[in-house]
mmCIF file as Biopython writes it, N, C-alpha, C and O atoms, coordinates in Angstrom:
data_model
#
loop_
_atom_site.group_PDB
_atom_site.id
_atom_site.type_symbol
_atom_site.label_atom_id
_atom_site.label_alt_id
_atom_site.label_comp_id
_atom_site.label_asym_id
_atom_site.label_entity_id
_atom_site.label_seq_id
_atom_site.pdbx_PDB_ins_code
_atom_site.Cartn_x
_atom_site.Cartn_y
_atom_site.Cartn_z
_atom_site.occupancy
_atom_site.B_iso_or_equiv
_atom_site.auth_seq_id
_atom_site.auth_asym_id
_atom_site.pdbx_PDB_model_num
ATOM 1   N N  . MET A ? 1  ? -6.655 7.817  6.848   1.0 0.0 1  A 1 
ATOM 2   C CA . MET A ? 1  ? -5.682 8.364  5.696   1.0 0.0 1  A 1 
ATOM 3   C C  . MET A ? 1  ? -5.263 9.866  6.519   1.0 0.0 1  A 1 
ATOM 4   O O  . MET A ? 1  ? -6.111 10.544 7.098   1.0 0.0 1  A 1 
ATOM 5   N N  . LYS A ? 2  ? -3.712 10.251 6.442   1.0 0.0 2  A 1 
ATOM 6   C CA . LYS A ? 2  ? -3.562 11.930 6.976   1.0 0.0 2  A 1 
ATOM 7   C C  . LYS A ? 2  ? -2.074 11.862 6.134   1.0 0.0 2  A 1 
ATOM 8   O O  . LYS A ? 2  ? -1.117 11.114 6.338   1.0 0.0 2  A 1 
ATOM 9   N N  . VAL A ? 3  ? -2.270 13.034 5.012   1.0 0.0 3  A 1 
ATOM 10  C CA . VAL A ? 3  ? -1.210 13.238 4.618   1.0 0.0 3  A 1 
ATOM 11  C C  . VAL A ? 3  ? -0.458 14.681 4.551   1.0 0.0 3  A 1 
ATOM 12  O O  . VAL A ? 3  ? -0.928 15.510 3.772   1.0 0.0 3  A 1 
ATOM 13  N N  . GLN A ? 4  ? 0.331  14.918 5.085   1.0 0.0 4  A 1 
ATOM 14  C CA . GLN A ? 4  ? 0.834  16.151 5.488   1.0 0.0 4  A 1 
ATOM 15  C C  . GLN A ? 4  ? 2.178  16.500 4.820   1.0 0.0 4  A 1 
ATOM 16  O O  . GLN A ? 4  ? 2.972  15.563 4.737   1.0 0.0 4  A 1 
ATOM 17  N N  . ILE A ? 5  ? 2.690  18.085 4.170   1.0 0.0 5  A 1 
ATOM 18  C CA . ILE A ? 5  ? 3.881  18.022 3.611   1.0 0.0 5  A 1 
ATOM 19  C C  . ILE A ? 5  ? 3.945  19.551 4.453   1.0 0.0 5  A 1 
ATOM 20  O O  . ILE A ? 5  ? 3.230  20.534 4.258   1.0 0.0 5  A 1 
ATOM 21  N N  . LEU A ? 6  ? 5.044  19.377 5.437   1.0 0.0 6  A 1 
ATOM 22  C CA . LEU A ? 6  ? 5.717  21.212 5.449   1.0 0.0 6  A 1 
ATOM 23  C C  . LEU A ? 6  ? 6.663  21.356 4.852   1.0 0.0 6  A 1 
ATOM 24  O O  . LEU A ? 6  ? 7.365  20.345 4.875   1.0 0.0 6  A 1 
ATOM 25  N N  . VAL A ? 7  ? 7.112  22.262 4.220   1.0 0.0 7  A 1 
ATOM 26  C CA . VAL A ? 7  ? 8.033  22.956 3.265   1.0 0.0 7  A 1 
ATOM 27  C C  . VAL A ? 7  ? 8.457  24.316 3.982   1.0 0.0 7  A 1 
ATOM 28  O O  . VAL A ? 7  ? 7.608  25.055 4.480   1.0 0.0 7  A 1 
ATOM 29  N N  . ASN A ? 8  ? 9.242  24.481 3.995   1.0 0.0 8  A 1 
ATOM 30  C CA . ASN A ? 8  ? 9.841  25.401 5.395   1.0 0.0 8  A 1 
ATOM 31  C C  . ASN A ? 8  ? 9.100  25.990 6.780   1.0 0.0 8  A 1 
ATOM 32  O O  . ASN A ? 8  ? 9.028  27.134 7.228   1.0 0.0 8  A 1 
ATOM 33  N N  . GLY A ? 9  ? 8.718  25.048 7.133   1.0 0.0 9  A 1 
ATOM 34  C CA . GLY A ? 9  ? 7.479  24.526 8.524   1.0 0.0 9  A 1 
ATOM 35  C C  . GLY A ? 9  ? 5.757  24.848 7.918   1.0 0.0 9  A 1 
ATOM 36  O O  . GLY A ? 9  ? 4.658  24.548 8.385   1.0 0.0 9  A 1 
ATOM 37  N N  . LYS A ? 10 ? 6.176  25.583 6.692   1.0 0.0 10 A 1 
ATOM 38  C CA . LYS A ? 10 ? 4.518  25.723 6.800   1.0 0.0 10 A 1 
ATOM 39  C C  . LYS A ? 10 ? 3.716  24.603 5.283   1.0 0.0 10 A 1 
ATOM 40  O O  . LYS A ? 10 ? 4.070  24.294 4.145   1.0 0.0 10 A 1 
ATOM 41  N N  . ASP A ? 11 ? 2.649  24.363 6.081   1.0 0.0 11 A 1 
ATOM 42  C CA . ASP A ? 11 ? 1.693  23.635 5.863   1.0 0.0 11 A 1 
ATOM 43  C C  . ASP A ? 11 ? 1.521  23.839 4.114   1.0 0.0 11 A 1 
ATOM 44  O O  . ASP A ? 11 ? 1.420  24.910 3.515   1.0 0.0 11 A 1 
ATOM 45  N N  . VAL A ? 12 ? 1.526  22.280 3.467   1.0 0.0 12 A 1 
ATOM 46  C CA . VAL A ? 12 ? 1.840  22.317 1.405   1.0 0.0 12 A 1 
ATOM 47  C C  . VAL A ? 12 ? 0.102  21.753 1.858   1.0 0.0 12 A 1 
ATOM 48  O O  . VAL A ? 12 ? -0.072 20.901 2.729   1.0 0.0 12 A 1 
ATOM 49  N N  . LYS A ? 13 ? -1.090 22.429 1.064   1.0 0.0 13 A 1 
ATOM 50  C CA . LYS A ? 13 ? -2.514 21.966 1.070   1.0 0.0 13 A 1 
ATOM 51  C C  . LYS A ? 13 ? -2.503 20.484 -0.182  1.0 0.0 13 A 1 
ATOM 52  O O  . LYS A ? 13 ? -1.747 20.249 -1.124  1.0 0.0 13 A 1 
ATOM 53  N N  . LEU A ? 14 ? -2.697 20.362 -0.093  1.0 0.0 14 A 1 
ATOM 54  C CA . LEU A ? 14 ? -2.391 18.743 -0.823  1.0 0.0 14 A 1 
ATOM 55  C C  . LEU A ? 14 ? -4.311 18.604 -1.278  1.0 0.0 14 A 1 
ATOM 56  O O  . LEU A ? 14 ? -5.113 18.809 -0.367  1.0 0.0 14 A 1 
ATOM 57  N N  . LYS A ? 15 ? -4.656 18.377 -2.207  1.0 0.0 15 A 1 
ATOM 58  C CA . LYS A ? 15 ? -6.238 17.890 -2.861  1.0 0.0 15 A 1 
ATOM 59  C C  . LYS A ? 15 ? -6.299 16.368 -2.817  1.0 0.0 15 A 1 
ATOM 60  O O  . LYS A ? 15 ? -5.223 15.780 -2.924  1.0 0.0 15 A 1 
ATOM 61  N N  . ASP A ? 16 ? -7.732 15.445 -2.632  1.0 0.0 16 A 1 
ATOM 62  C CA . ASP A ? 16 ? -7.022 14.001 -2.839  1.0 0.0 16 A 1 
ATOM 63  C C  . ASP A ? 16 ? -6.320 12.878 -3.104  1.0 0.0 16 A 1 
ATOM 64  O O  . ASP A ? 16 ? -6.007 11.867 -2.474  1.0 0.0 16 A 1 
ATOM 65  N N  . PHE A ? 17 ? -6.016 13.638 -5.038  1.0 0.0 17 A 1 
ATOM 66  C CA . PHE A ? 17 ? -5.397 13.082 -5.637  1.0 0.0 17 A 1 
ATOM 67  C C  . PHE A ? 17 ? -3.518 12.932 -5.453  1.0 0.0 17 A 1 
ATOM 68  O O  . PHE A ? 17 ? -2.812 12.142 -6.080  1.0 0.0 17 A 1 
ATOM 69  N N  . PRO A ? 18 ? -3.207 13.608 -4.757  1.0 0.0 18 A 1 
ATOM 70  C CA . PRO A ? 18 ? -1.952 13.930 -4.426  1.0 0.0 18 A 1 
ATOM 71  C C  . PRO A ? 18 ? -1.704 13.380 -3.226  1.0 0.0 18 A 1 
ATOM 72  O O  . PRO A ? 18 ? -0.600 12.853 -3.086  1.0 0.0 18 A 1 
ATOM 73  N N  . GLN A ? 19 ? -2.537 13.371 -2.229  1.0 0.0 19 A 1 
ATOM 74  C CA . GLN A ? 19 ? -2.257 12.863 -1.087  1.0 0.0 19 A 1 
ATOM 75  C C  . GLN A ? 19 ? -2.350 11.125 -1.541  1.0 0.0 19 A 1 
ATOM 76  O O  . GLN A ? 19 ? -1.297 10.539 -1.289  1.0 0.0 19 A 1 
ATOM 77  N N  . ARG A ? 20 ? -3.521 10.182 -2.207  1.0 0.0 20 A 1 
ATOM 78  C CA . ARG A ? 20 ? -3.415 9.490  -1.885  1.0 0.0 20 A 1 
ATOM 79  C C  . ARG A ? 20 ? -1.885 8.941  -2.818  1.0 0.0 20 A 1 
ATOM 80  O O  . ARG A ? 20 ? -1.083 8.183  -2.273  1.0 0.0 20 A 1 
ATOM 81  N N  . ALA A ? 21 ? -1.654 9.499  -4.365  1.0 0.0 21 A 1 
ATOM 82  C CA . ALA A ? 21 ? -0.497 9.399  -4.751  1.0 0.0 21 A 1 
ATOM 83  C C  . ALA A ? 21 ? 0.556  8.926  -3.566  1.0 0.0 21 A 1 
ATOM 84  O O  . ALA A ? 21 ? 0.837  7.757  -3.301  1.0 0.0 21 A 1 
ATOM 85  N N  . LEU A ? 22 ? 1.038  10.029 -2.960  1.0 0.0 22 A 1 
ATOM 86  C CA . LEU A ? 22 ? 2.312  9.853  -1.582  1.0 0.0 22 A 1 
ATOM 87  C C  . LEU A ? 22 ? 2.103  8.665  -0.990  1.0 0.0 22 A 1 
ATOM 88  O O  . LEU A ? 22 ? 2.860  7.700  -1.100  1.0 0.0 22 A 1 
ATOM 89  N N  . TYR A ? 23 ? 1.056  8.695  -0.335  1.0 0.0 23 A 1 
ATOM 90  C CA . TYR A ? 23 ? 0.650  7.445  0.922   1.0 0.0 23 A 1 
ATOM 91  C C  . TYR A ? 23 ? 0.486  6.289  0.223   1.0 0.0 23 A 1 
ATOM 92  O O  . TYR A ? 23 ? 0.322  5.486  1.142   1.0 0.0 23 A 1 
ATOM 93  N N  . ASN A ? 24 ? 0.411  5.590  -0.914  1.0 0.0 24 A 1 
ATOM 94  C CA . ASN A ? 24 ? 0.725  4.660  -1.993  1.0 0.0 24 A 1 
ATOM 95  C C  . ASN A ? 24 ? 1.983  4.444  -2.360  1.0 0.0 24 A 1 
ATOM 96  O O  . ASN A ? 24 ? 2.497  3.328  -2.280  1.0 0.0 24 A 1 
ATOM 97  N N  . LEU A ? 25 ? 2.454  5.247  -2.696  1.0 0.0 25 A 1 
ATOM 98  C CA . LEU A ? 25 ? 4.351  5.542  -3.007  1.0 0.0 25 A 1 
ATOM 99  C C  . LEU A ? 25 ? 5.181  5.269  -1.839  1.0 0.0 25 A 1 
ATOM 100 O O  . LEU A ? 25 ? 6.283  4.724  -1.909  1.0 0.0 25 A 1 
ATOM 101 N N  . VAL A ? 26 ? 4.586  5.687  -0.699  1.0 0.0 26 A 1 
ATOM 102 C CA . VAL A ? 26 ? 5.449  5.780  0.756   1.0 0.0 26 A 1 
ATOM 103 C C  . VAL A ? 26 ? 4.883  4.337  1.153   1.0 0.0 26 A 1 
ATOM 104 O O  . VAL A ? 26 ? 5.809  3.558  0.925   1.0 0.0 26 A 1 
ATOM 105 N N  . LEU A ? 27 ? 4.341  3.987  1.395   1.0 0.0 27 A 1 
ATOM 106 C CA . LEU A ? 27 ? 3.751  2.966  1.707   1.0 0.0 27 A 1 
ATOM 107 C C  . LEU A ? 27 ? 4.104  0.942  1.206   1.0 0.0 27 A 1 
ATOM 108 O O  . LEU A ? 27 ? 4.322  -0.132 1.767   1.0 0.0 27 A 1 
ATOM 109 N N  . GLY A ? 28 ? 3.929  1.582  -0.331  1.0 0.0 28 A 1 
ATOM 110 C CA . GLY A ? 28 ? 4.706  1.093  -0.769  1.0 0.0 28 A 1 
ATOM 111 C C  . GLY A ? 28 ? 6.023  0.302  -1.113  1.0 0.0 28 A 1 
ATOM 112 O O  . GLY A ? 28 ? 6.260  -0.878 -1.372  1.0 0.0 28 A 1 
ATOM 113 N N  . PHE A ? 29 ? 7.053  1.854  -0.969  1.0 0.0 29 A 1 
ATOM 114 C CA . PHE A ? 29 ? 7.985  1.398  -1.106  1.0 0.0 29 A 1 
ATOM 115 C C  . PHE A ? 29 ? 8.407  0.108  0.286   1.0 0.0 29 A 1 
ATOM 116 O O  . PHE A ? 29 ? 8.735  -1.071 0.157   1.0 0.0 29 A 1 
ATOM 117 N N  . LEU A ? 30 ? 8.173  1.170  1.893   1.0 0.0 30 A 1 
ATOM 118 C CA . LEU A ? 30 ? 8.541  0.810  2.782   1.0 0.0 30 A 1 
ATOM 119 C C  . LEU A ? 30 ? 7.851  -0.797 3.120   1.0 0.0 30 A 1 
ATOM 120 O O  . LEU A ? 30 ? 8.498  -1.618 3.770   1.0 0.0 30 A 1 
ATOM 121 N N  . LYS A ? 31 ? 6.640  -1.061 2.651   1.0 0.0 31 A 1 
ATOM 122 C CA . LYS A ? 31 ? 6.487  -2.549 2.686   1.0 0.0 31 A 1 
ATOM 123 C C  . LYS A ? 31 ? 7.590  -3.781 1.862   1.0 0.0 31 A 1 
ATOM 124 O O  . LYS A ? 31 ? 7.965  -4.905 2.193   1.0 0.0 31 A 1 
ATOM 125 N N  . SER A ? 32 ? 7.948  -2.575 0.201   1.0 0.0 32 A 1 
ATOM 126 C CA . SER A ? 32 ? 9.085  -3.705 0.113   1.0 0.0 32 A 1 
ATOM 127 C C  . SER A ? 32 ? 10.380 -4.368 0.490   1.0 0.0 32 A 1 
ATOM 128 O O  . SER A ? 32 ? 11.027 -5.358 0.149   1.0 0.0 32 A 1 
ATOM 129 N N  . LEU A ? 33 ? 10.478 -3.262 1.445   1.0 0.0 33 A 1 
ATOM 130 C CA . LEU A ? 33 ? 11.663 -3.131 2.970   1.0 0.0 33 A 1 
ATOM 131 C C  . LEU A ? 33 ? 11.200 -4.959 3.792   1.0 0.0 33 A 1 
ATOM 132 O O  . LEU A ? 33 ? 12.086 -5.635 4.314   1.0 0.0 33 A 1 
ATOM 133 N N  . LYS A ? 34 ? 10.151 -5.299 3.747   1.0 0.0 34 A 1 
ATOM 134 C CA . LYS A ? 34 ? 9.814  -6.137 4.363   1.0 0.0 34 A 1 
ATOM 135 C C  . LYS A ? 34 ? 10.459 -5.938 5.587   1.0 0.0 34 A 1 
ATOM 136 O O  . LYS A ? 34 ? 11.423 -6.624 5.929   1.0 0.0 34 A 1 
ATOM 137 N N  . LEU A ? 35 ? 9.593  -4.296 6.831   1.0 0.0 35 A 1 
ATOM 138 C CA . LEU A ? 35 ? 9.842  -4.218 7.886   1.0 0.0 35 A 1 
ATOM 139 C C  . LEU A ? 35 ? 9.646  -5.339 9.373   1.0 0.0 35 A 1 
ATOM 140 O O  . LEU A ? 35 ? 8.675  -6.053 9.122   1.0 0.0 35 A 1 
ATOM 141 N N  . GLU A ? 36 ? 10.014 -5.567 10.254  1.0 0.0 36 A 1 
ATOM 142 C CA . GLU A ? 36 ? 9.599  -6.599 11.157  1.0 0.0 36 A 1 
ATOM 143 C C  . GLU A ? 36 ? 8.211  -6.109 11.890  1.0 0.0 36 A 1 
ATOM 144 O O  . GLU A ? 36 ? 7.623  -6.610 12.848  1.0 0.0 36 A 1 
ATOM 145 N N  . GLU A ? 37 ? 7.900  -4.967 11.110  1.0 0.0 37 A 1 
ATOM 146 C CA . GLU A ? 37 ? 6.478  -4.827 11.609  1.0 0.0 37 A 1 
ATOM 147 C C  . GLU A ? 37 ? 5.375  -3.572 10.900  1.0 0.0 37 A 1 
ATOM 148 O O  . GLU A ? 37 ? 5.682  -2.657 10.136  1.0 0.0 37 A 1 
ATOM 149 N N  . GLU A ? 38 ? 4.411  -3.822 11.306  1.0 0.0 38 A 1 
ATOM 150 C CA . GLU A ? 38 ? 3.896  -2.970 9.720   1.0 0.0 38 A 1 
ATOM 151 C C  . GLU A ? 38 ? 3.716  -1.677 10.464  1.0 0.0 38 A 1 
ATOM 152 O O  . GLU A ? 38 ? 3.448  -1.534 11.658  1.0 0.0 38 A 1 
ATOM 153 N N  . PRO A ? 39 ? 3.909  -0.776 9.559   1.0 0.0 39 A 1 
ATOM 154 C CA . PRO A ? 39 ? 4.281  0.895  9.925   1.0 0.0 39 A 1 
ATOM 155 C C  . PRO A ? 39 ? 2.787  1.208  10.366  1.0 0.0 39 A 1 
ATOM 156 O O  . PRO A ? 39 ? 1.851  0.496  10.004  1.0 0.0 39 A 1 
ATOM 157 N N  . LYS A ? 40 ? 2.639  2.280  11.141  1.0 0.0 40 A 1 
ATOM 158 C CA . LYS A ? 40 ? 1.390  3.174  11.800  1.0 0.0 40 A 1 
ATOM 159 C C  . LYS A ? 40 ? 1.908  4.821  11.419  1.0 0.0 40 A 1 
ATOM 160 O O  . LYS A ? 40 ? 1.260  5.671  10.809  1.0 0.0 40 A 1 
ATOM 161 N N  . LYS A ? 41 ? 2.931  4.908  11.849  1.0 0.0 41 A 1 
ATOM 162 C CA . LYS A ? 41 ? 3.060  6.636  11.857  1.0 0.0 41 A 1 
ATOM 163 C C  . LYS A ? 41 ? 4.369  6.480  10.695  1.0 0.0 41 A 1 
ATOM 164 O O  . LYS A ? 41 ? 4.972  5.437  10.443  1.0 0.0 41 A 1 
ATOM 165 N N  . ILE A ? 42 ? 4.523  7.369  10.293  1.0 0.0 42 A 1 
ATOM 166 C CA . ILE A ? 42 ? 5.903  7.227  8.492   1.0 0.0 42 A 1 
ATOM 167 C C  . ILE A ? 42 ? 6.406  8.454  8.911   1.0 0.0 42 A 1 
ATOM 168 O O  . ILE A ? 42 ? 5.490  9.269  8.800   1.0 0.0 42 A 1 
ATOM 169 N N  . VAL A ? 43 ? 7.824  9.204  9.513   1.0 0.0 43 A 1 
ATOM 170 C CA . VAL A ? 43 ? 7.810  10.751 9.317   1.0 0.0 43 A 1 
ATOM 171 C C  . VAL A ? 43 ? 9.008  10.581 8.350   1.0 0.0 43 A 1 
ATOM 172 O O  . VAL A ? 43 ? 9.850  9.717  8.595   1.0 0.0 43 A 1 
ATOM 173 N N  . ILE A ? 44 ? 9.121  11.450 7.160   1.0 0.0 44 A 1 
ATOM 174 C CA . ILE A ? 44 ? 10.190 11.499 6.603   1.0 0.0 44 A 1 
ATOM 175 C C  . ILE A ? 44 ? 10.896 12.493 6.668   1.0 0.0 44 A 1 
ATOM 176 O O  . ILE A ? 44 ? 10.108 13.438 6.643   1.0 0.0 44 A 1 
ATOM 177 N N  . GLU A ? 45 ? 11.979 12.897 6.742   1.0 0.0 45 A 1 
ATOM 178 C CA . GLU A ? 45 ? 12.338 14.239 6.454   1.0 0.0 45 A 1 
ATOM 179 C C  . GLU A ? 45 ? 13.391 14.850 5.643   1.0 0.0 45 A 1 
ATOM 180 O O  . GLU A ? 45 ? 14.562 14.733 6.005   1.0 0.0 45 A 1 
ATOM 181 N N  . ILE A ? 46 ? 13.149 15.358 4.801   1.0 0.0 46 A 1 
ATOM 182 C CA . ILE A ? 46 ? 14.379 15.736 3.352   1.0 0.0 46 A 1 
ATOM 183 C C  . ILE A ? 46 ? 15.272 17.484 3.919   1.0 0.0 46 A 1 
ATOM 184 O O  . ILE A ? 46 ? 14.722 18.520 4.293   1.0 0.0 46 A 1 
ATOM 185 N N  . GLU A ? 47 ? 16.017 17.330 3.841   1.0 0.0 47 A 1 
ATOM 186 C CA . GLU A ? 47 ? 17.001 18.609 3.642   1.0 0.0 47 A 1 
ATOM 187 C C  . GLU A ? 47 ? 17.717 18.564 2.474   1.0 0.0 47 A 1 
ATOM 188 O O  . GLU A ? 47 ? 18.472 17.707 2.014   1.0 0.0 47 A 1 
ATOM 189 N N  . VAL A ? 48 ? 17.190 20.111 1.894   1.0 0.0 48 A 1 
ATOM 190 C CA . VAL A ? 48 ? 17.603 20.700 0.708   1.0 0.0 48 A 1 
ATOM 191 C C  . VAL A ? 48 ? 18.529 21.170 1.246   1.0 0.0 48 A 1 
ATOM 192 O O  . VAL A ? 48 ? 18.644 21.678 2.361   1.0 0.0 48 A 1 
ATOM 193 N N  . LYS A ? 49 ? 19.681 20.899 -0.076  1.0 0.0 49 A 1 
ATOM 194 C CA . LYS A ? 49 ? 20.842 21.992 0.175   1.0 0.0 49 A 1 
ATOM 195 C C  . LYS A ? 49 ? 21.017 22.681 -0.713  1.0 0.0 49 A 1 
ATOM 196 O O  . LYS A ? 49 ? 20.582 22.371 -1.822  1.0 0.0 49 A 1 
ATOM 197 N N  . GLU A ? 50 ? 21.684 23.788 -0.511  1.0 0.0 50 A 1 
ATOM 198 C CA . GLU A ? 50 ? 22.147 25.260 -1.283  1.0 0.0 50 A 1 
ATOM 199 C C  . GLU A ? 50 ? 22.967 24.259 -2.538  1.0 0.0 50 A 1 
ATOM 200 O O  . GLU A ? 50 ? 23.789 23.362 -2.349  1.0 0.0 50 A 1 
ATOM 201 N N  . ARG A ? 51 ? 22.292 24.891 -4.137  1.0 0.0 51 A 1 
ATOM 202 C CA . ARG A ? 51 ? 23.244 24.353 -4.787  1.0 0.0 51 A 1 
ATOM 203 C C  . ARG A ? 51 ? 25.002 25.003 -4.689  1.0 0.0 51 A 1 
ATOM 204 O O  . ARG A ? 51 ? 25.200 26.195 -4.454  1.0 0.0 51 A 1 
ATOM 205 N N  . GLU A ? 52 ? 25.999 24.146 -4.880  1.0 0.0 52 A 1 
ATOM 206 C CA . GLU A ? 52 ? 27.177 25.370 -5.157  1.0 0.0 52 A 1 
ATOM 207 C C  . GLU A ? 52 ? 26.893 26.308 -6.384  1.0 0.0 52 A 1 
ATOM 208 O O  . GLU A ? 52 ? 26.547 26.000 -7.524  1.0 0.0 52 A 1 
ATOM 209 N N  . GLN A ? 53 ? 27.132 27.521 -5.839  1.0 0.0 53 A 1 
ATOM 210 C CA . GLN A ? 53 ? 27.358 27.607 -7.527  1.0 0.0 53 A 1 
ATOM 211 C C  . GLN A ? 53 ? 28.392 28.292 -7.918  1.0 0.0 53 A 1 
ATOM 212 O O  . GLN A ? 53 ? 29.071 29.042 -7.217  1.0 0.0 53 A 1 
ATOM 213 N N  . LYS A ? 54 ? 28.607 27.912 -9.663  1.0 0.0 54 A 1 
ATOM 214 C CA . LYS A ? 54 ? 29.372 27.861 -10.366 1.0 0.0 54 A 1 
ATOM 215 C C  . LYS A ? 54 ? 30.752 29.005 -10.218 1.0 0.0 54 A 1 
ATOM 216 O O  . LYS A ? 54 ? 30.539 30.140 -9.791  1.0 0.0 54 A 1 
ATOM 217 N N  . VAL A ? 55 ? 31.187 28.867 -10.342 1.0 0.0 55 A 1 
ATOM 218 C CA . VAL A ? 55 ? 32.163 30.436 -10.571 1.0 0.0 55 A 1 
ATOM 219 C C  . VAL A ? 55 ? 32.879 30.016 -12.615 1.0 0.0 55 A 1 
ATOM 220 O O  . VAL A ? 55 ? 33.335 29.008 -13.155 1.0 0.0 55 A 1 
ATOM 221 N N  . ASP A ? 56 ? 32.566 31.544 -13.114 1.0 0.0 56 A 1 
ATOM 222 C CA . ASP A ? 56 ? 33.593 31.287 -14.437 1.0 0.0 56 A 1 
ATOM 223 C C  . ASP A ? 56 ? 34.320 31.753 -14.871 1.0 0.0 56 A 1 
ATOM 224 O O  . ASP A ? 56 ? 34.868 31.258 -15.856 1.0 0.0 56 A 1 
#
């Protein structure tokens, strides 16, 4: 099992529990989708957009 998170290109160090939790969460979600083949490598990319500033 290898779990890696990059934020703004920098590696976020994960201890054992967060690694296992994230691994099981993502794998369980994907298995519920009943994919045609077993996942071997999973890449998730999330882009966080800046929130619009409120004008008073």
